[in-house]
N, C-alpha and C positions, 0 to 999 in steps of 0.2 A: 667283642672277642667273646666266644663262647666257653662256657663254666664246664671241664671235664667232671663229671659228678663221679665219674670210674672212683677219685681220690678223696672222694667226701666220706668222712668220718661222720658219728654221730655227734650232735652238737648238744650235747648234754650238759650247765655251770657248775662249774669251774668252767702337807705341804709345809708343810714345814717349809722354811728357806733355810739352804745351806750350800754352803761354799761349794759353786759346780767343780764336777770330775772334767775328764775329758770326756767332753759331751759327744754323743752321735748323733744320727739323725731320729735313733729310737729314744734317746733319753732326754734329747730335744722337744720333740712333740711330745713327749709322756709330760714334761714341765707345762706345756703350752698347754696340753689338754686339760689340765688340773688348774689352771689359773679359770680355765672359761668355765668348767662344769660346777666347781667348789661353790663359787657365792650363787649358783643359779639350781641349784638340786640339794636333797636329803643326804647326807653320808652313803647310805646304802644306791640310792639311784646314781650319783654322783660315781661310786666306786665300779657300777654298772657300767655307765659309760667309757668309765676310763678301760676297763675289760674289752671290750667293743674294739674300742681305739687299737688296745693292744693286739687281740689278735687278727687284726686288719693289716697293722704293720708284720705281722709275724707270718702270714700267709702269704704275703706280697713279697717277702725277701726271701721265705722259704721257697715261691715257685721260682725263684733263680736258682737257688744252691742247693735243694731237695736233699739237705741233712738229716731231716727231721720229718717225721709225719707231720699230715697239715692239720691243724686245727679245725678247719671244714671242706677248704678247695685247695687243689693245685693244680695252678695252670701251664698250658705249653707255652715258655718264652725262651729266648737266647740267653746263655751264660751270660752271654754280655751285657745285659739288659743292667740299666742303672737303680743300684739297691735303693740308693738316696731316695731319687724321683718316685719310686715306688710304694716306699716309706710313706714318705713326704704325702702322696697325693693321696693313701691309701687311709692317711689321720684324718686330711683335712677333708677329704669326703664325708667321710663317719663322722666328725665334729660338725659339720655342717647340718646335718639331720638332726645331732642328737639336740645341737644348744642353736637353734635357727636365731637366736636374740643376737648372736656375734656374728654371723655369716659375713658380714663387711669386714670384722678383722679377722676370721678364720682366711676369709679370699685374700688378706693383703698380705698377710703373713704366709699363706702359701706359694704366691706369685715372690716373693721375697727369697723365699728358702731355693723355690726352683732356680730362680735367675740367675742362681750363684754355682748352678750345676752348667757343664756345657752343653751346648744343643748339637743335637744329633740323633740319629736313630735309637740309640742305647736311651737316653733321655726318655725320646717320646713313647718308645716301649715301656717304661716304668710307669708313666704318667697313665700309659693306656691300663697295665697291669693292674695297677694301684687303684684307680676306678672300679674296676670290674671286683677287685677280690673286694672292696669295700662296700659295694651295693649287695654281694653276695652274703655278708656279716652282717649287713642290717634289716635285709629280707628274712635271713633266719631267726634273729633277734625280735624283729617287730611285732610277733603276737606272743610273746614269750611272759604276757600277764603282768609284765612289772607297771606297764600305766594305767594297770585298772585303778577305777575309781576307789579313793578312801572310803570302805563302807563299814569302819569299824563300830560294833555298837558299844556305848559306854553302857556298865555295869550301873541301874538305877532303880528305882520304882516311882510309881507315876507321883508326878510335883516334885519330888526331891532334888533338889542343885547338885550334880558333881561338875568338878572344874572343866574347862569346856575347849581348851588349845586340842588343835587336831594333830593324835598321835603319828609316829614314823614307823614308816615302813608295815603298816598293816597288812598290805596286796603283797608282801615278800611267800608267806607261807604256799602262797598258789602261783610262783612265780617259777618258769623253768628255770633249773641249774646250767650253769656253764660246763660242769662236767660231772655231779654228782648224777648219784639217780633218782634223786627226788628230793626233795627240799627237807624230808625229813630221815634221811638214810644214816645219821649220826643224832640223832634226836637223844638226847641222854634221857634219865631216869627223872622221874618227879624232884620237884627241891625235897631239901629234907624235913623231916616231921618239926611242927612249932613246938613241937611239948619235949624234945632231945635235948641233950645237955648241948648237943652240937651248935642248935639253935643260939640256943642261951650265948653261949660263948663268941659264936659270930657276932649275934646282935648288939653284947656289951662293948666287943671291941668295936665295931665302926659306929656305937653308940657315943663312944669316948674319944677314939681318934682319928672320924671324919667329920664332926661338928665343927661348924661355921667357926664357932669360937675357942675351940679344944686348947685347953694348958697342957695336954699330954705329947700331940703330934710334936714331932722334933722339927727343927728348920729345914732340914732335908726332904722329912716326908712331905711338908706344904710346897716347898718347891716341886716335887715329883706330880705333886696332885695338881698345880697347876700349869704345871708344862706340860701333862697330858690332857689335858681340858680338851685340845685340838681333837677334830675328828674326822672321819674319811680319808681320803687319798692321799692328803697332807700331811697326813699323820705317819703314813707307813711309805709313799712311794718314792721319798729323798732315801730311807736306806736303800732300798733296789738299788736307785741310779748310781748310788756309791760301788756298790759291788758286782757293777759291770763294765766300770771305767777302762778295765785292760781287755775286753773281749772285740770279737769282731763284730761285724754289724748282725749277722745273721745269728748268733750266739747273746748276742746282748737282745735282739729281738724273739728269742727262744724264752730267756729267762724272765723278762719284763712280761711277757703273754701268761707264762707258768704263773707267775707272782700274782698278776693282777686277776685272773682267774681264780686262785685259792682265796684272794680276797673278796671276789665278790660273791661266791659261795658261800664262804665263811656268812658275811651277812645276810643272805638266806636263809643258810640255816640258823642261824641262830636267834633271824628274826621268827624262823618257823616254831623254834621250841620258846620262845617268850612268851609268843600268843597262842600257845597250846596251853602254856599252866597260868600265864598270866599271874604272876606272881607279886607279889609289894614291894615296893622301893623302902629303901630306909625310913624317909621322910616319914613315909607312913605307916609304915610297923613299928616306929618310935614314938610314934604320935597317939597310937594306938596298942601300947608294949601291955596295957591291963587287959586286952582282951583275946591273947593269944593263949591262955590256959595254960601259961608256963610262968612259974611263981621267981623267977630268975630274971624276967626282963620287967624293968621298972618301966614304967610310962613318963615320958618328957614330952610335954602339953609345946612347948616352943620351939624344938629342937629342928636345927636347918644345916645339912652338909654346906660343904665350903664354896659351892656354885647353885645354879640352877639343874637340878635334876632332869635329863632326858626325856622327853616325853615317847616313851613306849617302857614298858615290862621288864622287869628285873631282871629274871633268870632264863639264862645266863650270863655273863658279862660279855659285851660285844667288843670292847679294845680288847681284852683278854682273847679270843676266839679269833680276831685277826691279826697282833700281832704274833700268834702263834702259830698261826697259819704259813705266812708271810716267811720266819724263821726255819720251821720245818721245810718247806719248799726249798728254801734257801740254804739248806743246810745239804738237804739230797741233790741239789743240783750242783755245790761247789764241793761236795765232799768233804768239808768239816765245818768246824760252827766258829771257827776263828777269822773274826774280822775287822776290820779298824773300819769304823763309820762314827759319821758325828751329826748330829741334830741340834736345831735352834727350834723355838717356838713362837709363833705369834702372842699365845695367850699367857709367855713367861718371857716379855723382851729380854735379850742381854745375856739370855744363861746359855751356855751350850753343855749339852750331856754326848759322854763318848762312851764306846764299848767296843772292848776285844772280844766279845762272845756273843751269840744268837741268842744265848737262854738269860743270858743276864740283862739284855733287852727286855725280853718277853719277860721275865719276873719283876721290871721296873715298872712296867706300863700296867701289869695286873696289881701289883701292891698301889700304884699311884691311885685306882680307883677306888679302892679299900678308904688310904687317905682323905679321899674327895668326899665320902660319904655317898656313895653311888652304888657299891656293890659289896655284898657280903664274902666272907673268903672262900666259902665251900662254892660259891658261884662264878669265882676267877678260877677255881681250880678245874670246876668244869669246864667252863670257858678253853681255859690251855689246852685241857684235854682232848676239847672237840677239836682246834683248832691244830693240833697236832695231826690229830687222825684224816682231815680235809686237805692240809697241805701235803700230808705223804699220799693221798689219795690221787691228786690232781697230777703230782710227777708221775706215777705210776701207770697214767691211763690215758693221758693228751699232749700231743705235741712231746712225742718220746723219739731217741734219734730212730733214725730211718738204719733196718739192717741191713738192706743193701739200696745203695744208690738208684734211682727210680730212672731208667733211659730216658730219652729227651725224644 
């Protein structure tokens, strides 16, 4: 099957375990994808992989229903083509390329999934369609720069030791986004001045409330901090899966693809800003509090956050941008911020958090990164602002409703 490039649009970016909602092929394969990619990739790369899987499923199903503008391609197929076969095949073909280490597991899952679909021309057409769409998406993303070698150069002078773990996401500032025009499209202004009153206030807040042994942090703040130590798509996609539980396959495919693209572009954008400014983490700042020329920041030589600090620069907050991008995109597509969602976290076993408002969810995530000792308040606020802009931009620019149904 050849690709009808007439329908191509520019391809420019943009787990928690929860009780299963009314699953469909889209959420089934989202959950499978996360299980395979998160143990084998850094959070930004895992989110990129999930976005590739989701847009492949969307373009496959949308080739049948034609209700939305395609992300990349729209192929000519009969309206009776199996949506389930197309989506499952698109997901499995993409995943085999993205995580070849578990190709056998992916093949077995795809075989079992397809076996449950009645044989016939519609199923065969769906398999053929899903394969062709996935190949096109993989080809489009194959040279996006995400797999470039990590060439981050540590700041040091000859002979002076610096910590040696490899940083996370240093290649993302040069990665082609899914929907943004460039990684720097929503790059924020530089971090606040170290001589400012705000710096002193945010420094002292996190020094007191984000310390591992803090006596000022409340029990709920400690719970939130540990709950949100989880990272990557396993910390966002369970929310999205619950929001599509009553949707049709095509609407579910579109919602999950838009959310995944917003999250993937949020990672690219936040890493662009992080490596542009290379702002110090609280553990570095507080242990060097006597060197910032601010008399209101006292040094604590042995200060530690609640857990190991992520290996990339501080500003802005990545959890904050991701949760805000998801919440904004979801609100725009649903037409409301009122929801009924719940999550559990592998980093806080036995605890369930629930929200009836998307902004409350985003605020909890952002505050948790302060209580954990990872991000200053100003960084969380900037991250949220970036996430809102990215979520809105993605909804407004890709996979929008078709004005007129395309002729077959």
